[in-house]
Structures are given as structure tokens and as C-alpha cells.
All heavy atoms as an XYZ file, in Angstrom:
950
protein
N     108.379    130.900     51.688
C     107.178    130.651     52.429
C     106.031    131.470     51.811
O     106.246    132.617     51.432
C     107.399    131.097     53.910
C     106.237    130.864     54.752
S     106.488    131.433     56.491
C     108.015    130.660     56.915
N     104.872    130.849     51.684
C     103.751    131.619     51.122
C     102.664    131.796     52.170
O     102.594    131.020     53.129
C     103.201    130.947     49.853
C     102.350    129.751     50.105
C     101.786    129.259     48.781
C     100.726    128.230     49.015
N     100.100    127.716     47.787
N     101.835    132.763     51.981
C     100.773    133.076     52.907
C      99.589    132.155     52.569
O      99.154    132.066     51.467
C     100.341    134.554     52.695
C      99.429    135.175     53.730
C     100.022    135.083     55.112
C      99.187    136.632     53.335
N      99.094    131.412     53.572
C      98.056    130.397     53.349
C      96.643    130.998     53.627
O      95.705    130.645     52.910
N      96.518    131.780     54.678
C      95.169    132.280     55.063
C      95.339    133.614     55.812
O      96.267    133.799     56.550
C      94.483    131.268     55.931
C      93.085    131.648     56.343
C      92.334    130.470     56.979
O      92.064    129.513     56.362
N      92.048    130.597     58.301
N      94.343    134.485     55.614
C      94.231    135.714     56.344
C      92.872    135.805     56.952
O      91.904    135.453     56.316
C      94.392    136.952     55.361
C      95.823    136.910     54.745
C      94.157    138.242     56.087
C      95.984    137.930     53.644
N      92.802    136.230     58.226
C      91.510    136.411     58.897
C      91.152    137.915     58.994
O      92.034    138.724     59.235
C      91.598    135.799     60.277
N      89.901    138.163     58.673
C      89.417    139.578     58.779
C      88.279    139.603     59.777
O      87.305    138.840     59.656
C      88.951    140.064     57.379
C      88.268    141.435     57.502
C      90.137    140.164     56.435
N      88.348    140.466     60.752
C      87.286    140.617     61.765
C      86.100    141.277     61.116
O      86.227    142.283     60.377
C      87.746    141.469     62.902
C      88.747    140.773     63.817
O      88.846    139.557     63.793
N      89.518    141.553     64.538
N      84.917    140.804     61.412
C      83.667    141.364     60.953
C      82.642    141.430     62.080
O      82.761    140.632     63.042
C      83.046    140.601     59.705
C      84.046    140.640     58.553
C      82.684    139.210     60.070
N      81.699    142.348     62.030
C      80.651    142.391     62.996
C      79.458    141.532     62.604
O      78.820    140.901     63.458
C      80.150    143.827     63.196
C      81.173    144.759     63.860
C      80.665    146.141     63.983
O      79.428    146.382     63.929
O      81.499    147.035     64.174
N      79.238    141.462     61.290
C      78.077    140.735     60.768
C      78.504    139.870     59.636
O      78.774    140.389     58.539
C      76.987    141.743     60.306
C      75.725    141.094     59.816
O      75.768    140.196     58.977
N      74.620    141.526     60.259
N      78.675    138.562     59.910
C      79.216    137.627     58.884
C      78.376    137.608     57.639
O      78.904    137.644     56.501
C      79.403    136.201     59.507
C      79.893    135.240     58.462
C      80.397    136.268     60.635
N      77.057    137.553     57.767
C      76.169    137.460     56.592
C      76.316    138.681     55.695
O      76.416    138.561     54.477
C      74.700    137.350     57.036
C      74.288    135.973     57.487
C      72.798    135.935     57.803
O      72.031    136.761     57.308
O      72.430    134.980     58.619
N      76.326    139.844     56.320
C      76.500    141.064     55.540
C      77.874    141.124     54.863
O      77.997    141.498     53.697
C      76.341    142.273     56.461
C      76.524    143.610     55.811
C      76.253    144.766     56.782
N      77.239    144.685     57.865
C      77.059    145.294     59.056
N      75.944    145.948     59.294
N      77.998    145.238     59.979
N      78.935    140.673     55.582
C      80.299    140.720     55.033
C      80.397    139.689     53.881
O      81.060    139.945     52.854
C      81.285    140.416     56.110
N      79.765    138.516     53.987
C      79.795    137.467     52.969
C      79.241    138.078     51.657
O      79.825    137.882     50.615
C      79.074    136.203     53.369
C      78.725    135.325     52.188
C      79.899    135.432     54.417
N      78.123    138.711     51.757
C      77.499    139.304     50.585
C      78.467    140.317     49.928
O      78.679    140.346     48.695
C      76.207    140.043     50.949
C      75.503    140.573     49.740
C      74.137    141.137     50.027
O      73.507    140.718     51.067
O      73.710    142.024     49.333
N      79.139    141.150     50.705
C      80.048    142.174     50.118
C      81.276    141.453     49.488
O      81.555    141.791     48.317
C      80.539    143.123     51.222
C      81.551    144.136     50.754
C      81.105    145.342     50.205
C      82.909    143.903     50.773
C      82.008    146.248     49.676
C      83.836    144.815     50.288
C      83.349    145.998     49.755
N      81.907    140.557     50.137
C      83.109    139.951     49.583
C      82.737    139.032     48.398
O      83.577    138.912     47.495
C      83.845    139.132     50.733
C      84.607    140.040     51.596
C      84.044    140.803     52.600
C      86.012    140.130     51.465
C      84.751    141.621     53.386
C      86.731    140.964     52.250
C      86.134    141.741     53.231
O      86.853    142.577     54.029
N      81.573    138.480     48.364
C      81.176    137.621     47.220
C      80.644    138.466     46.100
O      81.058    138.347     44.964
C      80.116    136.618     47.692
C      79.712    135.622     46.554
C      78.689    134.620     47.006
N      77.515    135.314     47.528
C      76.817    134.900     48.559
N      77.098    133.753     49.197
N      75.786    135.595     48.980
N      79.667    139.348     46.387
C      78.970    140.079     45.299
C      79.678    141.319     44.886
O      79.708    141.644     43.651
C      77.567    140.451     45.771
C      76.701    139.248     46.178
C      76.546    138.240     45.062
O      76.492    138.637     43.907
O      76.451    137.047     45.400
N      80.285    142.084     45.811
C      80.915    143.312     45.432
C      82.400    143.117     45.047
O      82.831    143.587     43.974
C      80.789    144.393     46.556
C      81.553    145.662     46.223
C      79.337    144.645     46.842
N      83.132    142.406     45.925
C      84.565    142.196     45.586
C      84.730    141.073     44.574
O      85.691    141.098     43.779
C      85.285    141.846     46.936
C      86.761    141.979     46.935
C      87.276    143.344     46.355
C      87.305    141.813     48.315
N      83.799    140.132     44.541
C      83.848    139.089     43.518
C      84.663    137.890     43.894
O      85.118    137.147     42.957
N      84.908    137.653     45.170
C      85.697    136.483     45.578
C      84.823    135.252     45.646
O      83.701    135.292     46.077
C      86.400    136.726     46.908
C      87.390    137.828     47.011
C      87.981    137.950     48.435
C      88.559    137.583     46.051
N      85.288    134.070     45.265
C      84.546    132.822     45.345
C      84.434    132.395     46.843
O      85.381    132.249     47.524
C      85.309    131.800     44.551
C      86.449    132.502     43.945
C      86.593    133.889     44.532
N      83.215    132.136     47.224
C      82.944    131.655     48.558
C      83.196    130.126     48.584
O      82.633    129.394     47.815
C      81.495    131.902     49.047
C      81.080    131.387     50.376
C      81.812    132.006     51.493
C      79.548    131.533     50.557
N      84.132    129.671     49.446
C      84.430    128.220     49.548
C      83.367    127.526     50.339
O      82.799    126.549     49.939
C      85.781    127.973     50.105
C      86.986    128.561     49.254
C      88.299    128.434     50.065
C      87.049    127.804     47.958
N      83.174    127.968     51.615
C      82.135    127.401     52.513
C      81.955    128.302     53.693
O      82.785    129.167     54.013
C      82.527    125.966     52.926
C      83.771    125.906     53.758
C      83.673    125.833     55.136
C      85.012    125.789     53.109
C      84.867    125.709     55.908
C      86.207    125.703     53.895
C      86.071    125.659     55.270
N      80.822    128.010     54.422
C      80.552    128.712     55.679
C      80.235    127.624     56.726
O      79.607    126.631     56.429
C      79.248    129.566     55.536
C      79.469    130.797     54.644
C      78.227    131.622     54.598
O      77.881    132.268     55.597
O      77.533    131.561     53.575
N      80.715    127.866     57.945
C      80.466    126.928     59.047
C      80.583    127.667     60.384
O      81.577    128.416     60.571
C      81.430    125.703     58.976
O      81.080    124.830     60.011
C      82.856    126.023     59.101
N      79.691    127.470     61.259
C      79.754    127.971     62.650
C      80.153    129.465     62.743
O      81.019    129.854     63.499
C      80.701    127.136     63.474
C      80.292    125.711     63.584
O      79.104    125.451     63.674
N      81.260    124.827     63.540
N      79.556    130.322     61.869
C      79.867    131.758     61.895
C      81.161    132.073     61.244
O      81.634    133.237     61.424
N      81.795    131.170     60.464
C      82.980    131.482     59.729
C      82.691    131.388     58.260
O      81.910    130.523     57.837
C      84.063    130.430     60.072
C      84.361    130.231     61.587
C      85.376    129.066     61.694
C      84.981    131.451     62.180
N      83.301    132.233     57.461
C      83.155    132.193     56.013
C      84.520    132.180     55.376
O      85.368    133.007     55.699
C      82.295    133.382     55.521
N      84.761    131.250     54.468
C      86.031    131.103     53.824
C      85.905    131.404     52.314
O      85.070    130.854     51.639
C      86.569    129.683     54.015
C      86.906    129.361     55.414
C      85.938    128.903     56.304
C      88.218    129.461     55.889
C      86.223    128.577     57.622
C      88.487    129.167     57.214
C      87.560    128.755     58.073
N      86.777    132.277     51.825
C      86.832    132.687     50.413
C      88.169    132.282     49.832
O      89.164    132.175     50.553
C      86.669    134.135     50.260
C      85.289    134.696     50.557
C      84.904    134.945     51.899
C      84.395    134.870     49.548
C      83.614    135.382     52.170
C      83.111    135.314     49.834
C      82.724    135.586     51.120
N      88.205    132.134     48.514
C      89.461    131.869     47.836
C      89.933    133.163     47.210
O      89.140    133.854     46.479
C      89.294    130.824     46.725
C      90.613    130.299     46.186
C      91.369    129.558     47.286
O      90.872    128.711     48.002
N      92.643    129.861     47.412
N      91.135    133.527     47.461
C      91.728    134.735     46.901
C      92.996    134.384     46.257
O      94.073    134.395     46.901
C      91.863    135.802     48.010
S      92.454    137.361     47.399
N      92.974    133.914     44.999
C      94.118    133.336     44.316
C      94.651    132.136     45.145
O      93.896    131.203     45.349
C      95.163    134.411     44.024
C      96.183    133.968     42.965
O      95.849    133.107     42.153
O      97.269    134.571     42.869
N      95.872    132.210     45.594
C      96.434    131.041     46.343
C      96.201    131.178     47.850
O      96.716    130.325     48.594
C      97.973    130.962     46.105
C      98.299    130.526     44.711
O      97.451    129.882     44.060
O      99.438    130.822     44.258
N      95.522    132.216     48.298
C      95.307    132.478     49.700
C      93.827    132.335     50.062
O      92.988    132.842     49.324
C      95.842    133.900     50.103
O      97.216    134.000     49.640
C      95.796    134.102     51.564
N      93.567    131.749     51.214
C      92.186    131.725     51.765
C      91.964    132.983     52.585
O      92.894    133.394     53.311
C      91.970    130.440     52.606
C      91.453    129.320     51.847
C      91.010    128.166     52.769
N      91.844    127.960     53.906
C      92.935    127.130     53.884
N      93.252    126.464     52.856
N      93.637    127.035     54.989
N      90.783    133.486     52.567
C      90.371    134.604     53.343
C      89.252    134.175     54.252
O      88.281    133.641     53.850
C      89.882    135.742     52.457
C      89.434    137.032     53.103
C      90.602    137.664     53.840
C      88.901    137.991     52.040
N      89.476    134.320     55.567
C      88.489    133.924     56.587
C      87.822    135.164     57.178
O      88.499    136.086     57.631
C      89.209    133.176     57.717
C      88.448    133.072     59.029
C      87.188    132.243     58.886
C      89.381    132.432     60.084
N      86.514    135.207     57.103
C      85.734    136.234     57.741
C      85.081    135.674     58.971
O      84.400    134.615     58.934
C      84.636    136.800     56.790
C      85.086    137.313     55.469
C      83.820    137.754     54.653
C      86.085    138.425     55.547
N      85.199    136.326     60.099
C      84.613    135.830     61.358
C      84.519    136.970     62.387
O      85.243    137.986     62.286
C      85.382    134.711     61.917
O      86.623    135.111     62.397
N      83.593    136.764     63.304
C      83.595    137.687     64.502
C      84.844    137.329     65.321
O      85.314    136.241     65.353
C      82.331    137.424     65.308
C      81.090    137.899     64.532
C      79.797    137.888     65.398
N      79.964    138.497     66.696
C      79.975    139.811     66.946
N      79.903    140.662     65.962
N      80.023    140.261     68.165
N      85.359    138.347     66.022
C      86.535    138.071     66.863
C      86.250    136.978     67.910
O      85.168    136.994     68.505
C      86.788    139.404     67.561
C      86.153    140.481     66.691
C      84.967    139.722     66.078
N      87.188    136.087     68.119
C      87.000    134.991     69.086
C      86.950    135.467     70.504
O      86.334    134.872     71.359
C      88.139    133.967     68.965
C      88.109    133.180     67.628
C      89.243    132.224     67.589
O      89.679    131.682     68.630
O      89.753    132.024     66.451
N      87.740    136.546     70.796
C      87.754    137.069     72.133
C      88.163    138.582     72.029
O      88.520    139.050     70.968
C      88.811    136.309     73.013
O      90.118    136.534     72.470
N      88.132    139.291     73.180
C      88.530    140.710     73.179
C      89.936    140.906     72.689
O      90.195    141.930     72.092
C      88.427    141.262     74.646
C      87.008    141.647     75.021
C      87.012    142.368     76.359
O      87.850    143.269     76.560
O      86.146    142.049     77.160
N      90.761    139.954     72.941
C      92.157    140.032     72.477
C      92.264    140.213     70.968
O      93.145    140.901     70.483
C      92.878    138.734     72.896
C      94.305    138.530     72.300
C      94.829    137.157     72.695
O      94.116    136.316     73.237
O      95.979    136.946     72.315
N      91.317    139.691     70.224
C      91.344    139.742     68.749
C      90.366    140.757     68.207
O      90.232    140.879     66.994
C      91.020    138.378     68.153
C      92.070    137.361     68.503
C      91.744    136.309     69.361
C      93.352    137.378     67.926
C      92.675    135.370     69.710
C      94.279    136.443     68.275
C      93.918    135.394     69.168
N      89.697    141.524     69.077
C      88.676    142.490     68.611
C      89.350    143.808     68.298
O      89.388    144.738     69.159
C      87.621    142.592     69.673
C      86.392    143.379     69.144
O      86.321    143.680     67.957
O      85.489    143.639     70.001
N      89.791    143.951     67.055
C      90.395    145.167     66.576
C      90.283    145.247     65.046
O      89.949    144.227     64.423
C      91.875    145.253     66.965
C      92.669    144.050     66.527
N      93.134    143.867     65.236
C      93.029    142.945     67.233
C      93.730    142.706     65.167
N      93.713    142.152     66.333
N      90.471    146.433     64.443
C      90.382    146.509     63.001
C      91.341    145.556     62.353
O      92.419    145.252     62.894
C      90.745    148.000     62.713
C      90.527    148.723     63.977
C      90.795    147.711     65.083
N      90.991    145.097     61.140
C      91.874    144.261     60.456
C      93.062    144.933     59.798
O      93.066    146.175     59.684
C      91.092    143.417     59.362
O      90.869    144.275     58.222
N      94.013    144.138     59.307
C      95.045    144.698     58.511
C      94.478    145.150     57.168
O      93.418    144.674     56.756
C      96.115    143.576     58.233
O      96.707    143.175     59.442
N      95.180    145.996     56.459
C      94.743    146.416     55.132
C      95.173    145.267     54.143
O      96.286    144.881     54.107
C      95.423    147.745     54.701
C      95.015    148.122     53.267
C      95.029    148.819     55.694
N      94.146    144.826     53.398
C      94.439    143.804     52.351
C      94.508    144.527     51.031
O      93.651    145.359     50.728
C      93.245    142.767     52.302
C      92.959    141.991     53.593
C      91.830    141.045     53.370
C      94.174    141.267     54.059
N      95.537    144.211     50.270
C      95.722    144.828     48.976
C      95.469    143.759     47.899
O      96.236    142.793     47.755
C      97.200    145.303     48.822
C      97.487    146.462     49.788
C      97.813    146.247     51.098
C      97.461    147.755     49.334
C      98.093    147.288     51.986
C      97.765    148.832     50.192
C      98.056    148.585     51.507
O      98.336    149.608     52.351
N      94.304    143.906     47.188
C      93.922    142.978     46.220
C      94.510    143.367     44.856
O      94.176    144.459     44.330
C      92.396    142.884     46.115
C      91.739    142.361     47.375
C      91.286    143.227     48.319
C      91.664    141.022     47.568
C      90.685    142.759     49.478
C      91.056    140.522     48.752
C      90.585    141.429     49.694
N      95.384    142.554     44.256
C      95.998    142.913     43.005
C      95.048    142.576     41.838
O      94.530    141.518     41.772
C      97.322    142.163     42.847
C      98.137    142.696     41.706
C      99.586    142.215     41.798
O      99.929    141.347     42.516
N     100.442    142.911     41.046
N      94.913    143.589     40.969
C      94.014    143.440     39.768
C      94.799    143.888     38.545
O      95.747    144.683     38.627
C      92.736    144.271     39.963
C      91.888    143.771     41.092
C      92.996    145.744     40.070
N      94.340    143.365     37.391
C      94.929    143.748     36.118
C      94.654    145.183     35.704
O      95.484    145.920     35.271
C      94.609    142.754     35.041
C      95.209    141.395     35.269
O      96.309    141.313     35.864
O      94.593    140.433     34.863
N      93.380    145.537     35.792
C      92.909    146.840     35.355
C      92.224    147.575     36.457
O      91.010    147.293     36.765
C      91.977    146.708     34.107
C      91.664    148.023     33.444
O      91.550    149.103     34.161
O      91.640    148.083     32.212
N      92.940    148.430     37.145
C      92.382    149.105     38.327
C      91.110    149.877     38.016
O      90.164    149.786     38.793
C      93.463    149.987     38.903
C      93.198    150.694     40.258
C      92.906    149.723     41.330
C      94.308    151.635     40.610
N      91.113    150.654     36.957
C      89.937    151.494     36.683
C      88.700    150.647     36.408
O      87.623    151.010     36.861
C      90.218    152.431     35.444
C      91.264    153.500     35.844
O      91.145    154.096     36.937
N      92.234    153.708     34.958
N      88.840    149.533     35.688
C      87.706    148.683     35.427
C      87.145    148.082     36.698
O      85.965    148.043     36.942
C      88.115    147.543     34.427
C      87.038    146.432     34.352
C      88.315    148.104     33.043
N      88.046    147.597     37.589
C      87.586    146.954     38.853
C      86.952    148.043     39.756
O      85.974    147.752     40.463
C      88.722    146.272     39.544
C      89.065    144.955     38.917
C      87.861    143.987     38.949
O      87.275    143.765     39.989
O      87.576    143.473     37.900
N      87.465    149.248     39.866
C      86.908    150.280     40.675
C      85.477    150.604     40.172
O      84.545    150.647     40.959
C      87.767    151.543     40.732
C      87.037    152.699     41.364
C      89.076    151.228     41.511
N      85.357    150.729     38.868
C      84.017    150.980     38.308
C      83.034    149.887     38.581
O      81.886    150.103     38.956
C      84.123    151.199     36.768
O      84.875    152.365     36.517
N      83.522    148.657     38.438
C      82.659    147.462     38.689
C      82.212    147.403     40.110
O      81.030    147.229     40.413
C      83.378    146.172     38.330
C      82.535    144.906     38.487
C      83.320    143.624     38.392
N      84.233    143.487     39.513
C      83.894    143.160     40.745
N      82.645    142.972     41.109
N      84.829    143.001     41.722
N      83.160    147.644     41.008
C      82.831    147.578     42.488
C      81.910    148.717     42.883
O      81.042    148.553     43.694
C      84.119    147.538     43.310
C      84.831    146.186     43.265
S      86.310    146.125     44.242
C      85.708    146.479     45.909
N      82.141    149.943     42.330
C      81.288    151.070     42.670
C      79.827    150.760     42.234
O      78.864    151.021     42.949
C      81.767    152.336     41.962
C      82.931    153.006     42.646
C      83.323    154.302     41.902
C      84.410    155.056     42.656
N      84.726    156.302     41.877
N      79.711    150.201     41.037
C      78.366    149.848     40.496
C      77.717    148.790     41.378
O      76.470    148.753     41.501
C      78.488    149.288     39.093
N      78.529    147.933     42.071
C      77.978    146.923     42.981
C      77.780    147.465     44.408
O      77.284    146.700     45.251
C      78.937    145.700     42.987
N      78.122    148.745     44.615
C      77.808    149.356     45.901
C      79.006    149.638     46.822
O      78.826    150.024     47.938
N      80.191    149.427     46.350
C      81.414    149.703     47.188
C      81.574    151.188     47.359
O      81.389    152.010     46.517
C      82.646    149.076     46.516
N      82.123    151.514     48.628
C      82.445    152.866     48.946
C      83.942    153.072     48.884
O      84.623    152.549     49.728
C      81.878    153.230     50.304
C      82.133    154.684     50.716
S      81.714    155.053     52.403
C      83.152    154.410     53.244
N      84.400    153.814     47.875
C      85.851    154.089     47.763
C      86.208    155.349     48.520
O      85.431    156.336     48.494
C      86.238    154.140     46.289
C      86.508    152.760     45.687
C      85.454    151.983     45.270
C      87.783    152.241     45.604
C      85.662    150.720     44.745
C      88.017    151.021     45.115
C      86.952    150.229     44.695
N      87.340    155.361     49.092
C      87.853    156.498     49.847
C      88.574    157.483     48.947
O      88.809    158.615     49.335
C      88.753    156.066     50.985
C      88.163    155.019     51.931
C      89.178    154.549     52.930
C      86.915    155.613     52.645
N      89.033    156.959     47.816
C      89.751    157.837     46.884
C      89.617    157.246     45.476
O      89.080    156.138     45.290
C      91.237    157.974     47.259
C      91.938    156.645     47.474
O      91.450    155.610     46.976
O      93.008    156.633     48.085
N      90.122    157.948     44.485
C      90.128    157.482     43.126
C      91.493    156.795     42.850
O      92.436    156.984     43.633
C      89.981    158.674     42.118
C      88.584    159.283     42.186
C      87.494    158.356     41.838
O      87.630    157.577     40.872
O      86.418    158.377     42.526
N      91.548    155.947     41.834
C      92.868    155.343     41.510
C      93.941    156.356     41.401
O      93.751    157.404     40.768
C      92.612    154.604     40.172
C      91.113    154.361     40.184
C      90.562    155.498     40.898
N      95.059    156.122     42.049
C      96.173    157.064     42.039
C      97.539    156.315     42.135
O      97.611    155.218     42.666
C      96.069    158.087     43.127
C      96.068    157.453     44.517
N      94.924    156.833     45.045
C      96.992    157.336     45.458
C      95.196    156.358     46.247
N      96.494    156.617     46.527
N      98.524    156.943     41.542
C      99.897    156.328     41.600
C     100.469    156.610     42.957
O     100.439    157.695     43.474
C     100.750    156.946     40.495
C     102.114    156.290     40.444
C     102.992    156.877     39.312
O     102.532    157.636     38.498
N     104.243    156.510     39.335
N     101.036    155.503     43.570
C     101.618    155.636     44.891
C     103.152    155.516     44.849
O     103.818    155.813     45.824
C     101.048    154.653     45.931
C      99.589    154.897     46.132
C     101.311    153.215     45.479
N     103.678    155.025     43.736
C     105.128    154.920     43.614
C     105.544    154.262     42.355
O     104.744    153.832     41.589
N     106.870    154.278     42.160
C     107.491    153.611     41.003
C     108.619    152.713     41.468
O     109.387    153.156     42.349
C     108.033    154.706     40.050
O     106.977    155.572     39.713
C     108.593    154.048     38.804
N     108.649    151.517     40.997
C     109.802    150.603     41.247
C     110.413    150.262     39.918
O     109.846    149.440     39.108
C     109.311    149.264     41.853
C     108.817    149.440     43.321
S     108.480    147.845     44.099
C     107.530    146.929     42.909
N     111.559    150.911     39.577
C     112.168    150.692     38.313
C     111.220    151.085     37.187
O     110.827    152.229     37.048
N     110.859    150.087     36.362
C     109.963    150.357     35.228
C     108.513    149.986     35.497
O     107.763    149.738     34.566
C     110.462    149.654     33.959
C     110.444    148.145     34.064
O     110.307    147.617     35.162
N     110.481    147.478     32.946
N     108.108    150.019     36.796
C     106.787    149.655     37.169
C     106.179    150.728     37.984
O     106.738    151.182     39.030
C     106.722    148.304     37.923
C     107.210    147.128     37.071
C     105.347    148.024     38.520
C     107.358    145.832     37.790
N     104.976    151.207     37.563
C     104.224    152.159     38.390
C     103.241    151.378     39.253
O     102.650    150.402     38.763
C     103.404    153.084     37.497
C     104.218    154.088     36.717
C     103.352    154.983     35.830
O     102.129    154.788     35.718
O     103.960    155.940     35.295
N     103.117    151.795     40.476
C     102.191    151.116     41.469
C     100.984    152.077     41.694
O     101.167    153.226     42.105
C     102.837    150.806     42.764
C     104.063    149.912     42.490
C     101.905    150.105     43.711
C     105.029    149.826     43.645
N      99.780    151.581     41.355
C      98.547    152.360     41.442
C      97.654    151.678     42.441
O      97.587    150.458     42.553
C      97.851    152.412     40.095
C      98.506    153.337     39.134
C      99.731    153.103     38.475
C      98.051    154.627     38.720
N     100.007    154.182     37.671
C      99.007    155.125     37.793
C      96.912    155.353     39.020
C      98.874    156.363     37.202
C      96.770    156.577     38.422
C      97.736    157.071     37.544
N      96.897    152.492     43.228
C      95.985    151.955     44.254
C      94.693    152.761     44.333
O      94.705    153.951     43.921
C      96.628    151.928     45.637
C      97.769    151.006     45.738
S      98.405    150.943     47.394
C      99.817    149.881     47.127
N      93.699    152.159     44.884
C      92.423    152.842     45.257
C      91.940    152.127     46.499
O      91.790    150.888     46.522
C      91.401    152.738     44.105
N      91.632    152.923     47.555
C      91.222    152.339     48.811
C      89.714    152.404     48.980
O      89.076    153.286     48.533
C      91.927    153.108     49.974
C      93.379    152.890     50.022
C      94.243    153.631     49.249
C      93.902    151.935     50.893
C      95.628    153.383     49.313
C      95.291    151.660     50.973
C      96.127    152.434     50.147
N      89.193    151.315     49.680
C      87.754    151.195     49.874
C      87.489    150.629     51.194
O      88.343    150.107     51.910
C      87.124    150.333     48.777
C      87.556    148.873     48.797
C      86.868    147.926     49.482
C      88.689    148.480     48.075
C      87.279    146.613     49.502
C      89.089    147.179     48.054
C      88.400    146.231     48.770
N      86.178    150.806     51.661
C      85.785    150.226     52.934
C      84.860    149.054     52.641
O      84.066    149.099     51.708
C      84.985    151.248     53.751
C      85.812    152.399     54.274
C      86.247    152.124     55.655
C      86.843    153.408     56.244
N      87.542    153.102     57.507
N      84.934    148.002     53.431
C      83.992    146.909     53.343
C      82.764    147.264     54.242
O      82.758    148.332     54.857
C      84.606    145.531     53.652
C      84.989    145.361     55.107
O      84.617    146.185     55.998
O      85.607    144.356     55.479
N      81.799    146.394     54.271
C      80.589    146.645     55.066
C      80.858    146.716     56.558
O      79.983    147.118     57.356
C      79.490    145.616     54.782
O      80.096    144.317     54.983
C      79.015    145.728     53.314
N      82.004    146.197     56.950
C      82.359    146.121     58.405
C      83.257    147.198     58.859
O      83.749    147.226     60.004
C      82.919    144.739     58.717
C      82.143    143.603     58.203
C      80.658    143.649     58.615
O      80.384    143.599     59.823
O      79.785    143.806     57.710
N      83.564    148.155     57.992
C      84.406    149.309     58.368
C      85.879    149.067     58.148
O      86.687    149.930     58.514
N      86.261    147.902     57.633
C      87.686    147.635     57.346
C      88.097    148.340     56.099
O      87.361    148.347     55.089
C      87.895    146.132     57.194
C      87.633    145.352     58.437
O      88.125    145.605     59.515
N      86.715    144.358     58.334
N      89.311    148.942     56.058
C      89.851    149.577     54.911
C      90.726    148.560     54.143
O      91.551    147.920     54.766
C      90.657    150.799     55.258
O      89.834    151.758     55.910
C      91.299    151.415     54.031
N      90.501    148.445     52.861
C      91.301    147.597     51.994
C      91.652    148.421     50.727
O      91.177    149.517     50.544
C      90.608    146.300     51.620
C      90.232    145.472     52.795
N      91.140    145.055     53.732
C      88.990    144.958     53.178
C      90.544    144.348     54.717
N      89.253    144.318     54.387
N      92.403    147.785     49.782
C      92.752    148.504     48.575
C      92.792    147.532     47.392
O      93.057    146.349     47.537
C      94.105    149.181     48.759
N      92.543    148.094     46.221
C      92.847    147.436     44.985
C      94.163    148.041     44.530
O      94.410    149.218     44.717
C      91.741    147.749     43.899
C      90.348    147.267     44.205
C      89.451    147.602     43.028
C      90.349    145.747     44.425
N      95.014    147.177     43.969
C      96.324    147.662     43.462
C      96.571    147.085     42.134
O      96.172    146.007     41.766
C      97.436    147.358     44.464
C      97.757    145.927     44.615
S      99.161    145.574     45.702
C     100.519    146.009     44.629
N      97.348    147.850     41.342
C      97.728    147.414     40.005
C      99.166    147.834     39.763
O      99.554    148.935     40.118
C      96.821    148.006     38.973
O      96.891    147.379     37.709
N      99.954    146.955     39.184
C     101.343    147.301     38.776
C     101.397    147.388     37.288
O     101.043    146.422     36.575
C     102.276    146.224     39.350
C     102.294    146.210     40.854
C     103.263    145.191     41.426
O     103.842    144.372     40.661
O     103.377    145.116     42.682
N     101.830    148.552     36.752
C     101.832    148.822     35.372
C     103.211    149.039     34.860
O     103.934    149.885     35.379
C     100.968    150.097     35.063
C      99.548    149.832     35.578
C     100.989    150.371     33.579
C      98.704    151.132     35.592
N     103.653    148.224     33.841
C     104.975    148.443     33.253
C     104.990    149.669     32.413
O     104.025    149.998     31.705
C     105.298    147.224     32.330
C     105.904    146.072     33.061
C     106.544    145.114     32.088
C     107.468    144.162     32.869
N     108.141    143.279     31.976
N     106.045    150.482     32.564
C     106.170    151.687     31.796
C     107.344    151.639     30.858
O     108.198    150.775     30.965
C     106.303    152.912     32.695
C     107.442    152.741     33.765
C     104.986    153.203     33.371
C     107.701    153.909     34.621
């Protein structure tokens, strides 16, 4: 089974669209009725205001996999992203090091860039 779509709660859809398109660099598929859809490899990412109080809570942490963590962190910082930490190793799986750097989007959601490096 593969993941088809992830929804992220936002307070301001326009502001969030700019961040996800311009800073994170995801392609915007379309916007309709306060919803914005992005392509993130094989998964769609939906940005929207919560439909009801039941769904009004911080989003899950999204881990965006990148080939070169340092290059992407530098690019995103130059575009205005606020990182919570610098790229750091979080673990090793066999002959693979796992590196991450966490950032906040414009809506206060915490996400991360991650990279897996063969050693």
C-alpha cells in the first residue's frame, strides 16, 4: 500500500502556498475553495484550514527526503525558511547514516528534511 495524500492544517492558505511553493519548492497542482494541492513525488500534499474543531490541531511531522541535505538547507534558508537546528545525524541503519534538519513552515507546523547517506 502506498500513501496517496497527506493533509496539513494551515491558518492562512495563501501564505502557506507561497512557502510550500517558493521556499520548499513543491509544484502546486491546483487551488480550489480554500484548498491547495501540491505534488510531492508520488504523494499529494493538501493544505487547508481545518474543516471542524475535531481536525483543528498541529499537523504530523512531514519528512521530505532530499539527496543533499546541506544544499537544500542552504537553499531554503536563503528563501526565508526558519530551521530549528542544523543538519545532524540521527541514526545508522546498517551501512546507511540518517541525517535530518527540522524547520517550521509559515503556519507553525514542524517538518524535516532528511537524507540517507551510504557509508
